N, C-alpha and C positions, 0 to 999 in steps of 0.2 A: 364261476359263482354258483353256489349251491342253491337248491330249490327253496330252502328255508330263507336264505338271504334275499332271494327274489321276492318272496312273499312279503317279507318285512319292508322292503323298499316300496313295493306296490301299495301296501297299507299306509306307509308314511306319506307317499305322494297323494293318496286319496284324502288323508287327514289334512294335509297342507292346502290342497285345492278347495276342500270344503270349508275350511276355516277362513280363508281369505275372501270367500264370497259372503261371509256373514256381515250384515250391516251393523249388528251390535258391536262386533269387534272393531269395525272400522270407526265407529263413533267413540269407543273407549280409547282406541289408539290416538284419535284426534285430540281427545281431552288430555291424554298423557303428554303428547308432543307439545300441545299448547302451554300447559302449566310448566313443563320443563323449560321451554323457550322463555317464558315470562320470568321464571325464577332465576335462570342464568343471566338474562338481560339485566335484571335489577342488580344482581350481585356484580356483574361486569362493569356497569356504569360507576359504581362506587370504587371498584378495583382500579379502573382506568384513572380515576382522580388520584388515588393513593400512589399508583405507579408513576404518574406525572410528578407528584411531590417528591418521591424518592429520586427520580431522575434529576430533578432540580437540585436536590441535596448533593448528589454525586457530582454534578457539574460544578457546583459551588466549592465543594471540597477539593476537587481536582485543580480548579483555578487557584485555590489557596495553597496548593502544594502539600496537602496532607498525604502522608504515606499510608495510613490505615483508614479505610472507608468501611463503615459497618455494612454487612451484607443485607440484602433486601429481606424484610420480614414477611413479604407477600408470597403466596403460593397459588399459582394459577389453577391448579387442580381443585383447590378448595371451593372454587366457584361452582363446582358441580355437586356440592352437597345437596342442594335442593333436588337435583335430578335423581340422585341416589335415593333420597327419601321418598320421592314419588314412585320410583320403581318398587321400593319396599312396601308401600301402601297400595297405590293404585295398580301397580304391576301385579301384585298378588291377586287382586280382585279380577284383573283381566285373565290371569292364568286359571283361576277357579271357573270363570265364565267359559273359558275355552274347554275345560274338562266337562263342564255341564253340557255344553253344546255338542261335544263329541258323542256322549251317550244318548242325550235326548234326541238328537238328529237320527242316529242309527235306530233308536227305539221307535221313533215315529214312522220311519221308513221300513221298519221291520227287517233291517239288513243285519243287525247285530246277531240275532239268532241264526240267520242264514249263513253268515260268515263262520260262526262257531260250528255249523253243521258240515262245513267243508274241511279239507285236510289242513286246517290252520290251528296251531296250538295256542293256548292262552298266552304263552310266553311270546310267540310271534305277534299276536294281536296287541298285547300290551306294549311290546317294544316298537312295533310299527306305529301305533297311535302316538306313543310318547315322542318318537323321533320326528314325526310330522308336526306335533305340537311344539317341540323344541325348535324346529325350523321356523315356525310362525313367531315364536318368542324371540329367537335370534334376530329375525328381521325387524321386529318391533324395537328391540334393544339397540340394534345398529342405527336405526333412524334417530332415536333419541340421543345416541352418542354423537352422531354427526351434527345434529342440531346444537348440542351443548358445546362441542369443540369449536364449531364455526362461530358461535356467539362469544366464546372466550377470546378467540383470535381477533375477530372483527370489532367487537365492542370493548373488550378488556384490553386489546392491543398487546396481547402476550400469547403467542402460539406455543403449544407444548412441544418439548423436545422428545428424543427417542426414548430416554429412560422414563419420562412421564407417560409416554404413549404405552409402554409395556405395562406399567402399573395400572393405567386406566383400562387396558385390555383385560387384565386379571380381575379388576373390579367389576367390569361389565360381564365377564365370564361367570363370576360368582352370582350375578343377577340372573343369568340364564338358568343356572343350577337351582337357585332359590325359587324362581317362578315355575320351573319344571316340577318341583316338589308340590307346589300348590295346584298345578294342573292335575297331578295324580290324586290329590285330595278331592278336587271337584269331581273328577270322573268316578272315584270310589263312592263318594257320598251319593251321587246321582244314580249310579248303577245299583246300589243297595236299597234305594228307595223305590217303592211302587209308583209314587208320583214324583216325576223328575224335579218339579219345583220345590218339593220338600227337601230333596237332596241338596239343591242349591242353597236353601236356607240353612241347612245343617252345616254345610261347608263355610258359608259366610259367618255363621256363629263361631266356628272354630277359628276362622281368620280374625274375627274381632278379639278373641281371647289371646291368640298367639301374637298378633301384630300390634295391638293397641293396649290391651289390659296388662298382660304380664310384664312387658318392658316398662310400662308406667309404674307398676308396683315396685319393680326393681330399682328404678330411678328414685322413686319417692323414699324408699327404705335406705338409700345411700346417704350416710351422714354428711358426706362432703357436699351434697346438693342442697343442704338446708339453708345455705346462705349464698346469694349470688356471687359468682366468682370462686366459690369453693370455701368450705368451712376451714379446712386445714391451712389454706393459703391465707385466710383472714387471721388465723391464729399465729401465723409466721412459722408454721411447721413444714419442714421438708419431708422428703420421702421416708427417711428413717424414723422421724417423729410420728408420721402417719402410721407406719407399720407397728411401731411400739404401742400406740394407743389402741389399734385394732386388735392386738393380741388379747385385750381384755373383753372383747366382744366377738369371740370366735364363733359361738353358736348363732348369734344374730347375723354375722357376715356369711356363715354357711347357708342359712336359710335364704338370705337375699341372693346369694350366688346361685343357689339351686333354682330359685324363681326365675332368674334371668336365663339360666342355662336351658330351661324348658321352652324358651322362645326361639324358634328358628329365625325370626326376624331380627332378634338382637345379635345373633351370630353373623348374619349377613351385614348388618349395620356396622358392627365392629370391624369386619374385614374390609368392607368397601370404604369406610372412613379412613382406615389405615392406608389404603391404596390411593386415596385422593387427597391426602395431606390435610384432612379436616382437623385432626388433632395436632396441635403445634408440637407436642412432645415427640411425635413420630417423624417430623420433617427432616431432622438432621441425619437420619439413619438410612442405610442402604436397603435395597429390595430384599436380599437374602435375610437380613436381620428382621425386617418386617414380617416376612413369611414365617420365620421362626417364632416371633411373638404372637402371631395369629394362628398358629398351627392347631390350637384347640378349636377355634371357630371353623377352620377349614374341615377338621374332622367331624364336627357336629353337622355342618352343611351336607357333607357326603353321607353321613350316617342317616340323617333324616330323609334325604332323597332316596337312598337305597331301600330304607324301610317302606316308604310310600310306594316305590316301584314294585316291591315284593307284594305289597297289599293290592296293587292294581292287577298284577298277574293272578293273584288268588281270587279277586273279585270277578275278573273275566272268565276264569275257569268255572265259576259257579253259575254263570249266566245260562239260562235255558237255551236249548238248541232246537232247530227244526230237523227232524229225522230226514235223512237223504231219501228221496223218492216219495216224499209225502209232505203234509203240512200239519201244523199243530191243531 
């Protein structure tokens, strides 16, 4: 193992240990787990009732000798919609707080300039810090995933199978990538601000725009959302009719699409919802087909994360150092 790898691992371990000692993160984790459990519990109670009704229908149809029995319209993974939405909103805040704590803690202890004065490159510092943060985020996501799955199985009475487990793994993996991007944002904003709290406020302002404002604008501009249940469905138009009408509003649709594309949260939401069967139109299709349909969202998630990681390296490179053999 090279010296560079050893330094990165050491920095990652330091970041992880420091983060798990933070009372603020523990409180935020408690809030996230609690709201996740409550949302899945409420959805699972209703799901269990519908599942019992469907089973009663199957039994009655079987006893009547029917050859064709309609498949269940229920999807166990869809019960985790609330869990994904909370990761999208609260999880991003936790990641920003983690980035803020990383910089403010090292700044308070005056260890960041000291680390930069040692033979540690900005790339190693950024990579080590990010890996440690991703370790914390992965632990957090794993806890919420276990809570959600157990609630679905014990309350909804429908344990997920291997295929569903793989889709769920990919959904939660995207959550880790998504939150890692917001960690970089929090660390960058804090490191660039003379007052750490100001950096936190800037990062939360960006979070507000990216997670709440832009997706809402995109949804509001979507003509199909103007009527509950969908405008095109209310008009009795299928997919072809919808496409034909939208060809007359190409500029409008392009602006709306660009607005949504600017939101990292929207790409995470689309991908995670596809993996958790939230959208009924995705449920009949296989995983390879779903990955093909969401490749644009996957690309944007990776692009945003890579850009913010590059920004984190550049920010750490510009941090002041303590000359070796002396003090500032």
